[in-house]
Residue frames relative to the residue before (quaternion, step in Angstrom):
aa qw qx qy qz dx dy dz
M 1.0000 0.0000 0.0000 0.0000 0.00 0.00 0.00
V 0.6653 0.4975 -0.3130 0.4604 3.62 0.83 -0.95
D 0.6171 0.5600 -0.3349 0.4399 3.57 1.00 -0.85
S 0.7031 0.4568 -0.2793 0.4680 3.60 0.82 -0.92
I 0.5905 0.5502 -0.3685 0.4612 3.62 1.10 -0.61
I 0.6770 0.4875 -0.2939 0.4665 3.59 0.83 -0.99
Q 0.6539 0.5254 -0.3204 0.4401 3.60 0.84 -0.92
S 0.6394 0.5465 -0.3360 0.4237 3.59 0.99 -0.75
Y 0.6914 0.4660 -0.2706 0.4811 3.61 1.17 -0.52
L 0.6988 0.4865 -0.2663 0.4516 3.59 1.08 -0.67
Q 0.2859 0.7530 -0.5305 0.2642 3.54 0.20 1.33
P 0.5095 -0.2577 -0.8119 0.1222 1.61 -1.66 1.83
A 0.5990 -0.6421 0.3651 0.3092 3.54 -0.94 1.01
D 0.6524 0.5397 -0.3296 0.4176 3.62 1.04 -0.65
Q 0.6333 0.5296 -0.3282 0.4591 3.62 1.28 -0.08
Y 0.7329 0.3884 -0.2008 0.5212 3.58 1.30 -0.08
V 0.1040 -0.7081 0.6859 0.1315 3.47 -1.45 0.29
Y 0.0549 0.7881 -0.6130 0.0109 3.57 -1.15 0.49
G 0.0377 0.7934 -0.6068 0.0307 3.49 -1.27 0.44
F 0.4191 -0.6926 0.5405 0.2290 3.53 -1.35 0.29
A 0.1001 -0.8087 0.5794 0.0148 3.56 -1.01 0.88
K 0.3412 -0.6746 0.6081 0.2423 3.53 -1.15 0.66
L 0.0848 -0.8474 0.5239 -0.0147 3.59 -0.60 1.17
K 0.3218 0.7753 -0.4967 0.2208 3.59 1.24 0.06
G 0.8284 0.1911 -0.1786 0.4954 3.55 -0.84 1.08
L 0.6712 0.5140 -0.2953 0.4452 3.62 1.24 -0.06
L 0.6550 0.5489 -0.3023 0.4223 3.59 1.23 -0.32
E 0.6063 -0.5275 0.4532 0.3857 3.52 -1.31 0.43
P 0.6820 -0.5205 0.3175 0.4038 3.63 -1.10 0.58
V 0.6208 0.5674 -0.3525 0.4104 3.60 0.99 -0.71
H 0.7846 0.2805 -0.1417 0.5344 3.60 1.16 -0.57
D 0.4317 0.7610 -0.4324 0.2180 3.60 1.22 -0.03
H 0.5799 0.5678 -0.3966 0.4290 3.62 1.20 -0.05
Y 0.5847 0.5107 -0.3847 0.4994 3.59 1.30 -0.01
E 0.2854 -0.7957 0.5162 0.1377 3.56 -0.90 0.89
Y 0.7988 0.2620 -0.0986 0.5324 3.57 1.13 -0.61
G 0.1797 -0.7636 0.6092 0.1162 3.51 -1.28 0.46
I 0.2065 -0.7167 0.6494 0.1481 3.50 -1.25 0.58
S 0.1424 -0.7873 0.5978 0.0504 3.55 -0.72 1.09
I 0.0415 -0.7868 0.6157 -0.0097 3.56 -0.88 1.02
G 0.0725 -0.7954 0.6015 0.0171 3.56 -0.87 0.99
K 0.1839 -0.7634 0.6127 0.0897 3.55 -1.07 0.84
K 0.4669 -0.6863 0.4912 0.2640 3.55 -0.87 1.00
L 0.3385 -0.7107 0.5807 0.2077 3.55 -1.07 0.81
D 0.6080 -0.5905 0.4045 0.3436 3.56 -1.19 0.62
D 0.4428 -0.7167 0.4772 0.2502 3.61 -0.66 1.12
N 0.6437 0.5360 -0.3346 0.4317 3.62 0.91 -0.82
I 0.6653 0.4832 -0.3011 0.4830 3.58 0.98 -0.81
L 0.6909 0.4752 -0.2955 0.4577 3.61 0.86 -0.86
D 0.6182 0.5540 -0.3476 0.4359 3.60 1.08 -0.63
Q 0.6348 0.5345 -0.3235 0.4547 3.61 1.21 -0.43
V 0.5777 0.5823 -0.3764 0.4307 3.59 1.24 -0.33
K 0.0147 0.8206 -0.5680 0.0623 3.58 -0.43 1.25
N 0.8205 0.0992 -0.0022 0.5629 3.58 0.70 -1.12
G 0.7873 -0.1633 0.0823 0.5888 3.54 0.94 0.89
P 0.6914 -0.5076 0.3244 0.3988 3.55 -1.25 0.45
T 0.3274 -0.7173 0.5830 0.1960 3.55 -1.12 0.76
R 0.6615 -0.4776 0.3831 0.4331 3.58 -1.27 0.23
E 0.6420 0.5267 -0.3233 0.4537 3.59 1.00 -0.83
Y 0.6372 0.5093 -0.3278 0.4766 3.59 1.00 -0.78
Y 0.6436 0.5331 -0.3226 0.4444 3.59 0.90 -0.92
T 0.6548 0.5016 -0.3016 0.4783 3.58 0.95 -0.90
H 0.6546 0.5125 -0.3021 0.4664 3.58 0.95 -0.92
Y 0.6230 0.5456 -0.3167 0.4626 3.59 1.01 -0.87
L 0.6908 0.4728 -0.2799 0.4701 3.59 0.84 -0.97
E 0.6619 0.5054 -0.3044 0.4625 3.59 0.95 -0.88
T 0.6518 0.5050 -0.3159 0.4694 3.60 0.99 -0.81
N 0.6417 0.5091 -0.3266 0.4715 3.60 0.96 -0.81
K 0.6451 0.5156 -0.3210 0.4636 3.59 0.95 -0.86
H 0.6447 0.5189 -0.3117 0.4669 3.57 0.97 -0.87
L 0.6704 0.4943 -0.2985 0.4661 3.58 0.90 -0.91
D 0.6330 0.5272 -0.3330 0.4588 3.59 0.99 -0.77
E 0.6651 0.4921 -0.2987 0.4756 3.59 0.94 -0.89
L 0.6326 0.5346 -0.3145 0.4638 3.56 1.03 -0.83
A 0.6797 0.4855 -0.2842 0.4707 3.59 0.87 -0.97
K 0.6276 0.5251 -0.3369 0.4657 3.61 1.02 -0.74
A 0.6673 0.5013 -0.3012 0.4611 3.58 0.92 -0.90
I 0.6609 0.4912 -0.3094 0.4756 3.60 0.91 -0.88
T 0.6448 0.5249 -0.3131 0.4590 3.58 0.96 -0.88
A 0.6481 0.5066 -0.3170 0.4720 3.59 0.93 -0.86
D 0.6472 0.5182 -0.3116 0.4643 3.57 0.97 -0.85
L 0.6538 0.5027 -0.3116 0.4720 3.59 0.93 -0.87
N 0.6672 0.5023 -0.3034 0.4589 3.59 0.87 -0.94
K 0.6270 0.5437 -0.3255 0.4532 3.59 1.02 -0.82
R 0.7174 0.4213 -0.2363 0.5021 3.59 1.12 -0.66
G 0.6193 -0.5959 0.3258 0.3940 3.57 1.28 0.30
I 0.5597 0.5587 -0.4051 0.4588 3.60 1.25 0.30
E 0.3185 -0.7773 0.5106 0.1837 3.58 -0.32 1.25
A 0.1569 0.7837 -0.5800 0.1577 3.56 -0.76 1.08
I 0.0935 -0.7459 0.6530 0.0924 3.55 -1.32 0.44
N 0.3223 -0.7284 0.5667 0.2108 3.55 -1.17 0.58
I 0.2657 -0.7314 0.6112 0.1448 3.53 -1.17 0.73
P 0.5017 -0.6899 0.4218 0.3074 3.63 -0.61 1.07
A 0.6069 -0.6076 0.3969 0.3239 3.54 -1.16 0.76
S 0.8198 0.0620 -0.0005 0.5693 3.57 1.02 -0.67
T 0.3753 -0.6937 0.5700 0.2301 3.51 -1.28 0.46
S 0.4355 -0.7103 0.4887 0.2587 3.57 -0.85 0.94
T 0.6354 -0.5162 0.4129 0.3990 3.55 -1.27 0.41
K 0.6181 0.5511 -0.3419 0.4442 3.58 1.03 -0.78
M 0.6631 0.4922 -0.3068 0.4732 3.58 0.96 -0.85
L 0.6330 0.5209 -0.3358 0.4639 3.60 1.00 -0.74
D 0.6877 0.4898 -0.2743 0.4604 3.58 1.05 -0.81
T 0.7654 0.3499 -0.1924 0.5046 3.60 1.10 -0.55
I 0.7916 0.3420 -0.1803 0.4733 3.56 0.40 -1.22
Y 0.8159 0.2687 -0.1051 0.5011 3.58 0.82 -1.01
N 0.3421 0.8042 -0.4467 0.1915 3.61 1.23 0.26
K 0.6027 0.5854 -0.3712 0.3953 3.64 1.11 -0.42
D 0.8439 0.0438 0.0193 0.5343 3.57 0.81 -0.96
L 0.4212 -0.7352 0.4287 0.3136 3.60 1.34 0.06
R 0.4442 0.6635 -0.4741 0.3711 3.60 1.19 0.44
T 0.2530 -0.7581 0.5839 0.1423 3.54 -0.88 0.95
E 0.7094 -0.4920 0.2957 0.4089 3.58 -1.26 0.18
L 0.8027 0.0141 0.0062 0.5962 3.60 1.18 -0.45
S 0.3218 -0.7222 0.5787 0.1997 3.56 -1.04 0.78
H 0.3607 -0.7350 0.5363 0.2049 3.57 -0.56 1.18
K 0.6134 0.5517 -0.3505 0.4432 3.59 1.09 -0.66
M 0.6344 0.5254 -0.3321 0.4596 3.57 1.01 -0.78
V 0.6544 0.4973 -0.3172 0.4731 3.59 0.91 -0.89
A 0.6650 0.5173 -0.3013 0.4465 3.59 0.93 -0.92
T 0.6775 0.4716 -0.3098 0.4719 3.61 0.88 -0.82
R 0.6478 0.5087 -0.3163 0.4706 3.59 1.01 -0.78
A 0.6703 0.4774 -0.2840 0.4920 3.58 1.22 -0.58
G 0.5200 -0.6795 0.3899 0.3402 3.59 1.28 0.02
L 0.4304 0.7261 -0.4468 0.2964 3.59 1.20 0.39
G 0.7944 -0.1703 0.1239 0.5697 3.59 1.19 -0.29
W 0.4247 -0.6666 0.5513 0.2672 3.54 -1.30 -0.43
I 0.5078 -0.6098 0.5021 0.3437 3.56 -1.30 0.23
G 0.2988 -0.7893 0.5186 0.1370 3.56 -0.68 1.15
K 0.7574 -0.3847 0.2833 0.4452 3.56 -1.36 -0.05
T 0.6971 0.4596 -0.2639 0.4829 3.58 1.14 -0.62
A 0.4939 -0.6792 0.3895 0.3782 3.59 1.36 0.17
L 0.4997 0.6141 -0.4466 0.4168 3.58 1.21 0.47
L 0.5119 -0.5863 0.5124 0.3628 3.53 -1.25 0.42
V 0.1390 -0.7545 0.6370 0.0749 3.56 -0.91 0.94
S 0.1756 -0.8043 0.5605 0.0893 3.56 -0.38 1.21
K 0.5972 -0.5822 0.4215 0.3560 3.52 -1.19 0.59
K 0.7394 0.4392 -0.2234 0.4587 3.57 1.00 -0.82
F 0.8350 0.2108 -0.0681 0.5036 3.62 0.87 -0.95
G 0.4576 -0.6541 0.4758 0.3693 3.61 1.19 -0.01
T 0.7624 -0.3176 0.2529 0.5039 3.59 -0.87 -0.93
R 0.5531 0.6537 -0.3686 0.3617 3.59 1.26 -0.05
L 0.5829 0.5460 -0.4136 0.4371 3.54 0.55 1.19
R 0.2708 -0.6990 0.6334 0.1920 3.51 -1.39 0.30
M 0.2724 -0.7984 0.5290 0.0928 3.54 -1.10 0.79
V 0.0404 -0.7366 0.6725 0.0605 3.51 -1.36 0.44
S 0.2001 -0.7961 0.5627 0.0976 3.58 -1.16 0.55
I 0.1528 -0.7314 0.6579 0.0939 3.49 -1.29 0.61
L 0.2062 -0.7606 0.6045 0.1166 3.56 -0.96 0.92
T 0.0175 0.8099 -0.5840 0.0517 3.55 -1.02 0.83
K 0.4576 -0.6474 0.5312 0.2987 3.52 -1.33 0.32
């Protein structure tokens, strides 16, 4: 059932990857009552990424923000759908703002959840030499969001 719910949101399907991960014992105390994670990745635009030569361009930055916003909205919708069906779930935003890094996470830069950890545990890829997630389908050209569930 969960699989079909997620698939219904990921359109066009060839622009996304997703998977399920067992996370028991791997989460920070605030989330340790959740046992599973759903990792969703959205492919980034090849034309925009091909223009990045000596650092991010304005177009890449805009695309990055728009993709994160899209993933956040997608994760919220899927989470609401799961909760409505009696499956307890929460979504973790795709990205952390600079303000949050400067205030909440300024001591160690650790966020509440590593999307890369959820993605690797879900079998979507591995961590490469550059510390980026390398997905089997899109390489490093994707952004991630996570949903935690019981």
